[in-house]
N, C-alpha and C positions, 0 to 999 in steps of 0.2 A: 188587404184594401176592405177586410171586413170584418164587425167582431160579432159573435154568434154568444145570447146569453142563454143559458140551459137553464132552466128551473129544475130539473133532476136530472138523472142519468138516463132515464126511460123516455124522458120529453123528445118528441118527434116535431115537434115545430116551435125551434126556438125564437126567440126574438132576434131582430137582425138590424145591424147595424153600421150602413155603407158607410163608406169615407166619403168626406167633402169637406171643407172650410170650415160650415157649420159646428160640424160636429166633433166635439173637443175628445169624445176618446177613439178617433180613428189613429192607426198606426203614427208616428211620430209628431206628435204634437206634447209638448213637457208638459206635464202636470206638475203645477206647484203645492196644493191642497184639496182635500177633500170633506166634505159634510153632509152629514144624515139627520134630518129636520124627523121629527116628530111623524109627519105624513107620510113618512115612505121612498120622500124625494131627493136624491142624490145631488148635490152644490158642490160644482168643481173647477175651480180656480187655476187657469193655465196661463204660460206664458207665451206670448204674441195672440192668443186666441179671445180672451176675454175670460168671460164666466157663463155657465151654462146647468141650467137645472134638468135633471134625467126624470124621473116617473117610472119606475122600475114595474110598475103592473100594465101600463100602458104601452110601453117602449116611446113615449114621446118626450122630444126632445124640447126643453128652453132655454132660448139659447141667445147670449147679450152679447153681440159683438163689442169690441178693444173701444171701436170708436164712441161708443155709448158712455162706456166707463174713462174714456179718456185716460186711458193705462195701456200696458203689455203684459202685465202678471198682475197675477192675485198671490196673494202671500198669506192670508190668514183670514177666516170664518168665522162668526160667533152671531149664534141665533140666540134671540134676546125672546123670548116664549111671554114674559109680560108685556115686554112693547110691542109684541107680533112686528118684528124687525129682521132683518138679516143683513149683518153687518160685513162687509167685505174691506178688507186692508190691502192696497194696491201699491204697483209700483208709482206711483203718482198720488192717492190722494185715500180718502175714506169714505165709502160707496154704503149708504143706507136705502135697503131696500124695503117697501111696505109690501108685507105679504096679501093685503085688502085689496088697495089699491091697484098692485101687482107693477109700479113704477119705481126707480131712482132717483135718487136726491145724490149728488156729486157736494158732498162740504164743502167751502173754501179752504183751500189752504191755510194753517194759521202760520205757515213762512213765507215770507216773498221774494220770487227772484230765485228760488231752489227749488228741487225736484225733493217733493213730498213720500216717503218709503215706508208705506207701515207695515214692522214686522209683525206688531203682537197686538191683539187688544183681549181685553179682560172685562168683566162686568164684576166694580168697587162695589157698588152697593146699587138699592132702589133707585137712585138719581144720577148716577152718574158713570161712566164704562173710562177705562182706562187701555190707553193707546202709547206704543211707543214706535218708534221711527228709525231709521237708520244714516243717524248724522242730522237729526235734526232736536234728540233730545225724547221727552214724553210729555203726554199732555192729558187732564180729565177732559172730558165730553159728556155735557149734561144735558140727558135723555130729552129734555122737554125741548129748551133753544138751541141743541146740539150746537151750542159755541165749544169753542175752544181755551181753556186756562192751560198754561204751561205750568208745570214740575220746577218750580223752581232749586236751585241746587244740582241738577241732573243735567252736565256739562253738552252744548247742540253738538259738542264732538266725539260724543260719545256714540258707539256704532251697536243699537240696543237689538239683542234677538229677541228676548223675550221677557215679562214682566209678568210676576207671581204675589197673587193680594195675600198676605198674610191673616190668620185670625182678627188680629189686632187693629188692620185695616192699616198698616202699613205695608210697603213693596219691598221684593227683593228683586233685583235687578240684574239682568244677565245680559252683559258687554261684551266686544269683543278687546277689552282691556280690565275684564274682573269681573267679580260679583259683588253687587252693593247690597247698601241696607238702607232705605230710605224712608224716612220720619214724615208722613202726611204733615204732621203737627207742623214742627222743626224748619221743614223744608230744607231739609238737610241730607248729606249722601256720604255714608262712611264704609270705605272699602270692611268689604264680608269674609272678604280671604286673600289668598296668592294673584299677582297683578299677570292674570293669565285667561284668554278668550273662556267664556261659560256659554254653552249652545241651547241649553235644554234648562228648563225646571220644572218639576215634577213632586206634586203633593203625596204623601205616602201614606199608608192606612194609619198610623201610630201620631200623624199629624204635624210629623218633621217633612221639611223639604229637600228633597235630593237634586243634586244639576250635575252638568256633564258638561265636562273642559276635554281640553285637547290631549291629556294626560291620565284619563279614568272620568271616576266619578266623586264626586262629593256629597256629604249629609250635613243638613243644618237643624240642630236641633236649641235647647235650651242652654243649653252650655256652650255656644258657638259651632265654628264650621270645621268640619274633619274630611281630608280629601285620600282617596288611597287610588293608586296605579296599579292597571293590568300586569304590570311588572313585578305587582308585589312591594315596589319602592317610589311612595308618594315625591321622594324629593330626586328622584330624576325624570327630566321631563323628556318625553317621545311624542311628537307627531303621531305616529302607528299607533300609539294606544288610543285613537278617538273613541270615545263612545259613542254615538248614535242616539239608543235609547235603552230604558231600563223597566224592566218589567217584575211587577210584585205579587206574586200569587197569592192566591185566598189564604194559603199556608205560611203566607208569609217568608217565600223564598224570593232571593234576589238571582234575575238573570239578566244579566249587561249586553247590546245586540254590539260590535266591537269590527271596526276595518282592519284590524290583525287576529285572526285565527278564529272569528264567527263566534259564535256564544258563550261567557264565561258565565258560574256561577258564584256570586258574591257568598262568604259566611260573614255574616255579622259578628259572630264571635272571635272566629281569628283573624279578623281583616282581610282574609284573603283570598284572593281569584281561584275560578280553576278552568280549566277549557271542558266545556261538553261536548262529547263524541258525538255527532250528530250523521244521519246517512245523504250521501253525498260529499261530506267534509269540505262545509263550505268556508272558505275563507273569508268571507265578508255578509256581515249580517245586519238588516238596518233594523226595523222594528216589529214588535209584539202583539199579538191580537188572542184573547182567550177563547176557546170554545168550549172548552165545560169544566169544570171544577180541578182535573187532572190533567190536562192538556193543554197547549195555547200551538197557536201557528206564527212562525215568525219568517220575515221572507230577507234573502240570503242574496248573492250574487249565482246561487245555483238552483235556483227555484224557492216553492213553497217547502217547506220543513214542520211536519206536524210532531210536536215531542211532547210525552206524558211522562210528567216529573216526580211519579211517584213509579215508576218500572224501568223509567230509563230510556224505555225504546221509542225507536224514530222512523216517520214515514216519509219521501220524498213526492213533488209531483212538481216535475219540471217540461222542461223542452222535451224529454225524450217520452213521456208517457199522457199528451194532453194538453199542455200549457202551452202559448206560442213564445214565450219566452222563455230565460231564465233568470236575467239581469232585471232586481227592482228600482224603484226609485227608495229615496232616503228615508223621506215622510211620507209614503203611496202607500201606506195599509189603514183598511178602516173594516172594524164590521158591526153589527149589531144583530138582534134579534131574526130577523130575515136574511141577511145580505154581508156576503163577504166583497170588499174590492181591492183591487190591488194595483197600481200601476208601475211602470215601466217606461224606459226610454221610447219602447216601440206600442206604447199605449198602456190600455186598464182593462182588466181583465175581472170579470164580475158572475160570482157566484152564490147558489144557492148554499146558505151555512147548512141548511138541517140534509142537505147531500153532499157537505165536502168532505165529512170520513170518508167516505167509501169513495173519493175519486183517488184515495193515496196506493201507493202499493204495499202490495202486501208485505210486515218487517218481517226477518225470517232470522231466528235466533240462534248463533254459532256455536259451535260445543268441539274441544277437542278431545280426543281418545289416545292417549298412551298407557300400552303396555296393557287393554284392554280395560284399565279404567280413565274415566272424568274426569280431564286435569285441570287447575288453576294454575300452576304451576309445574315446571318440569326441570329434573336436576339428571346428571348423566355424571355415570360413577367417572373419576381417574382412572384415565388411560385408556378409556371407552371413545370421547374423540366422535362419535355416531348417534344421530339422531333420528330418529321414523315415527311419525307421528300420523293420526287419520282425522280429518274434519266432516263434522255431519252439520244438520240442522237439528232443532230443538223440536223441529217437528214431525208429523208422519208424513204428510202431503205441503206441496205448495203449487199453485197456480203458475208458476215460472222456473224456467231453466234456467237453473243457476252455476253458474262459473263461479270457483274457487279460485284470489288471489294471495299470496304470500311473501313476505320482508322478513327478514332474519337483521333488526336492527343491532349495532355495533358491530356487523359483519358486512352490512351493505347495504347501497342505496337503494335500487329498484326492486320491480316488482315479476314475480314468476304466477304464472298461469299454472293450475292442473288440467292437462290435456286430457286425461284418464284417469279416475276413478276419485279417490280423495287423498290418499297418500299425499306426505312432506318429507321429503328423504335433504341432510344433510350429513357430510360426511367428513371427515378429519378437522372438526371442528377447533380451534386452538382454547384453551382452557380462557376463562372467564363469564361475565356477564353480560345473558343477549335478550332483547325483547323480539319474540314471533308475534308479526300481524298478520291478521287474517281477517279476509272479507269477501265479499261474495255480491256479483252481478249478475241483473238478469239477463234476456235477451237483446232487452235496448240499451243494452251498458250504464242502467241505473243501478247506482248500488242498492241492494236490496234487504243489508243486515246490517247491523251495527258491527263496526268495526271490535276484534276483539283484541286484548294483549294479553300473553302468554311470557311469564317471566320464566326465561333458561340459564341455569347456572352447571355449568361445567366445570368438574373440580379439576382440578391439577393435581399432578403428581406431588411428592416431596419435594423432589427437586427444583419445581416447577411452580412452587408458591412466590405469593409476594414478601412473604415474611424470612424463606429461604436467601430470597437475593436481597433481603434489605439489610440481613446477617453477613453475607458475602460480602456488601457496599463496606458495611461499618466494620469490619474484619479490615478490608482492605485499607477503609480509611485510617481504620488505629493502626495497621502496620505502616502507612504512609508517613503519619503524625509520628509515633515513636522514631520511625527512623531518620525524619527531621530534628526531632529531637534531640537524638543521639548524638546526629552529626554537629547538632549544634552547640551539643554538650562538650563533644571534644574539642572541639574549634575552640570554644573559650577558654575550656582548660587550659589547652596549650598558648592561647595568647596571653592566658594569668600568670601559667610559668614564666614564660617570654616578659613579660611585664614585672615577677615579682624578681628574675635573676637581674632585669634593669636597675631595679630599684637596688637589687643590694650590691650591685656595683656602685652605681650613682653615691647612696649612702657610702660605702667602704672611701671611693673618693675624699667625701666630704668630708669624713671624720679624721680623714690622713690630711686633708688641709685646714682643717681645724688644732690638728695634734703636729701640725708642721708650725702652725703659724702661732700658738698658743704655749708651747710648751719650749721645742728647739730658734723659735724664733725670740723667745723670752732671755733664754739661757745664752744665745747669743749675741744678745743686743748688751748684757752683764757684761760677758769676756771680751765683748769689743769693746765699752768702756773702760773695763780692767786693764787692757791690754794698754789705751792710750794713757792713764794713767801713771803707767809702769814706765813707758814711754818717755814722760815728764820727769819722773823720781830718777832715771837715768842719765838725761840730759844736768839735772841739779846734782847729782852725782851723792846722791841719797842711799845709797846701799843700803843700810836698815830696812828704811821705810818699802824700798822696792824687794826685799825677800820680803817682808810679810802680805807685799801685796799679791805676789806670785805665788805662795803658799795658798791665798784665799783664792785664787782663779785657778788652781788647783781642784781647792777643795770644791771651788764652782763645778767645774767638770766632772769630780767625781758626785755631784749632787746630780747632774744632768742624765750620768747614766743612771743614778738612781730613780730621777723619775722618767726614765724610758722602763725601767722596770714596772715602776707602778703604772704602769699603761700598757705593758704587758700582761700583769696581777690582775687589772681590770678587765681585760679582755678575758683573763681566764675563767668569766661569771664570779670571782668572790665576791662578798660581801662586805658592807663595813656599816659602823653606827653613825651618828649625825657627829657625837662627840671626839670619835676617832678620826673623821674627815674635818672636824673644827681645829682639832690637836694639829693634823699634818700642815694645814691651810696659816696656821700661825707660825709653827717651824719655818714653813717656808718663806714666810712672809720677813722672819727673822733677818733670815741669811740675806735676803732682796734687799734690804736696809742695812744690812753690816757697813757698808765703807759706805754709805748717807748719811746727811744728817737731819733726816728725815726719824722723828720718833713714830713708834708703833704703840697704840694702845687696843689691848684687845680684851675681848669681856665677853662670857658664854652665863647663857641663861637657859636651860635644856631640864626643860621638866618632864618631857618625853623622848626619851632618849632611842629615838625611831631607826629602826634597820634601813639601809638604802643600799639600790640596787647596783652593783658595782660598776657596771657602766656608768648609770647615771651619775654615780657618786663623781665618776671621772669628771661626768660632764658639769659637774657642779665646782668643782675642783678648776678647770681649765677658765671657765665664766670670771670665777672670781680671781684666778689669775690672770685672766686679760685684763681685770678693773685695776689689781694693782700697777701692773703692768704699765696701763697706758698714765696711773699717776705718776708713775716714778720716772717716766721718759717727758711729761707734757706738764704737768703739775705744778712742779716746785713747790713742794706743799713743804710743810716744815711739821706737821704731824701727818698722821694718819690711824683715822679710829674706825676697827671692826667690833662690831655684835652681832653675835648668833642666839637665835632666841626660837625656843622650843613650846609652844603651849595647844596642849587640845588637839594635836596630829598637824597642828599650822605652823610652818618655820619661815622665821624670818630672817634674811643674811643682810646687815647693811657695811657699806665700805663708806667712810663719809672722809674726805680733804679738805686742807684749810689753803690750797694753792689757789690758782691765778683763775681758774675756773676757765668758762671759754662757752661758743656759741655753734651750738650744733650745727647751724647751716655752714657755717664757716670751716667746718671740719671735712677731711675727707671721710668721713664714716665709718670704714670699712672695719674697725676694729668692735664699734659702736653695733653696727651690723651683726657683726658675729653673735656679739652678747643676746642679743636678741632673738637670735636666730637658735642657739642653743637653746633660751628660756623657753621659748617657743616649745622645740623636741620634746621638753622637758614638762611641759602643761604646765609650765611657771611664768610670771609675771615678773617682768624688769624692769624697774623706773629711773631714771637717768634727771636728776635737778640740777644746771649748774648755770651761776652767772657771771659774769668777768666778775673778779678781783672779790668773791663771796667763797668761793670753791665748789667742791662738787660729791652729791650725796646720790650714792647708786643701791638701790634696796630690790632685795630680790624676795619673794614668796612663793612660797608651793605649800602644797599641800601631802600630806605623809600617804595618802594612801595611792599617790603615781610615783613613789618611789620604790615598791616596791615589783618591777617586777615591769 
C-alpha cells in the first residue's frame, strides 16, 4: 500500500506515498494518461479518481477529485505553453486548468442530452484547438472564447480515437471505422484507406504520418497510404496483430510494440517485420521511451526491457529484480530528462532517468563451443547421429550464478536445465535440420541473457536422403503407371480385336445379304418371269416360241452361274478398269432386256480409264444391277438410257428410264436403301430423281481416289 520513489540506487531516504483515495499513485488505481510539464510536475488522469499533479522535487501531491471535473476518467492531456493552460479531455467534458490562478473551468458540452467523451486534444494553430470525441464527432475550440464549432462532414457516429494535424492544416482522423482525411476548407472527409479501426497516429521524422490498426501499421505519404501486417501479409486481417505503438530511433530504425510476440523491427526497404529477441521473452509489448541514442526502454507484460539497437543486447527489470509488478498498461509510459514513469494495473513506478540504466540485470552473452571451436552452426556427419557441445559466457565474470537451459527445436518442445557443468548432449538424432536454443537465468529465475539460436544439421546416409526416397517414390509410381497402362493397352487391344472380328462377321453378313438380293434375287426374278411366260406359251401350244424361251432361260441360268463366278473372282481381289466394268454392265443389261420390249441406249465417254478395286467394282456393278432391276420390275419403261462419263478422276454413271415414275414415300424402300448403303461404303453419292409420269433418273458420282483400295 506504499510507493517509494528513489533518487538513486544509494538513496537512503526515498519519497514515500501512502495509499489513500486521494492518491492516484496508489495500487489498484487505473491510470489512463500522464503528462510532464516544463516545471517538472507530473499530471495524471485516472479512471474513477479524477486528476492529480505530483511535484517530484517536494513529493507534494495536488489532487483534483472526480466531482470537481464532473467525470470519472481522464483520457487526454495537452499543455498549451503560450496560453498557460492545461486541457483535460475527460469522459464527460473538456476541462481547462489555468496554471496562474490554479482554477478549473469546465466548458459547456457542445452536445445536449448526451455524454461527451473527449478522446484527443491537439493544437491546431494560434487561435484554435481541435478535439475529438467518442460518438459525438470533432470540434474546433476557440482559445479566447472557448466556444465549440463542429467540424462538418465528420459523422457524429464516428468513434474517433485520435486526430492528427497535417502541415497544410488539414486533419487525419483515426476512427473505429477507418482512417479519414478531412479538408478543413471544404469540410469534407474522405476515406483514406481500408475500413478498419485505426488506434493511433504518429508523426515520423521525414514528415510522413504513421498509424496503427488491428492488423499492423500504415504510413501516409504524398503518394497515399500503405499498410503492412505483422504476418507480412497486409491482405490477411488478424486481431492478434494489434500494434500498440511505433518507435523511430535517431538512425531511422522502426520498432513496433505488439500484442503478438512483443517487439518487431520493420524494414522499410523489404516491407517486412522481424521479431526482436528480448530478455525475459515477453509476448506483449506496449510503448517505447528513448534512454539514449543507442537504447530504448519498452514496457511489456514481463517488466521493463532495455534494448540496445546497435548491439542487439537487452536487459530486463521486472518483479524478480526490483519492480513491484510485471505487466504494464497499454499507454502508461513517460520519460523526460529527469524522470521515467510507467503505470500498470497495480499503480505507477517513478525512477530517476540517470539511474535507470543501473537498475537492470547484467546482460550475459552466451556462446557455444563444439569440437573446441566457437560455432554459429553445427553439422553432424552421416552415421554419427550424436551431438555434444558446451555453453559458456562471453565475459570472464558475472555477478549472478547462472543456470543454462536448452531445447532442440524440431525434436522436442520442452526445455532442459544443465544441472552440472556446461555440456549439452543428444544421442541417436534422426537425420534432419534442427535449431538448438540456449538461454541463461540468474538465481531469481530472471532471464539473464539473450537467447541464442544455433542451426544443427544431421547429414543423412545416402539411403536416408530425401532425393533417394523421392527416387524410390517416383520409380514405384512409374512402375505402377506403366503396369496400369500396359494392362489397359492389353484390354483395349483385346476389345479392338473382338470388335474387328464382330465387324468382319457383320460386314460379311451384309455382303452376303446384298449379293443374294442383287444377284440371285434379280436372276430368280428373271427366271420366274420366263417360266410364267413359258406356261402361257404351253397353254397356247406355241411350241416354237416355248422352245426359244426355254433356251433363253437355260442361258440365263448359265449367266447366273457366271455372275457367281464374277463374285468369286471379285472376292479374290482382282482389279478391273472402268471401261471393263462398263462393258460387263452393258452386256448384262442387254441380256436382262432380251425378252422385254424395253429399248437400251448405252453411251460411254471415258477419258480417264481408272483402275478399280475388284470388291468396289462388284459393289458398283451390284448397285447398277439394283437400279435396272427396279426399272424392269416397277417402271414399265419403254426406254433405258445409260451413260458412263470419266473426267479428271471424277466418274459419273447415270441410268434414266421413261417409265411411270414413283413417289419414294409410297414405296417399301428396301432396294433404294441398299443402293444408298452401297454408295456410302464406296464413298460415293447416289441421287434418285423421280416423279409420277415423268420417269426416274439415278445418278452415281465417285472419285477415282476412293476406288483403288
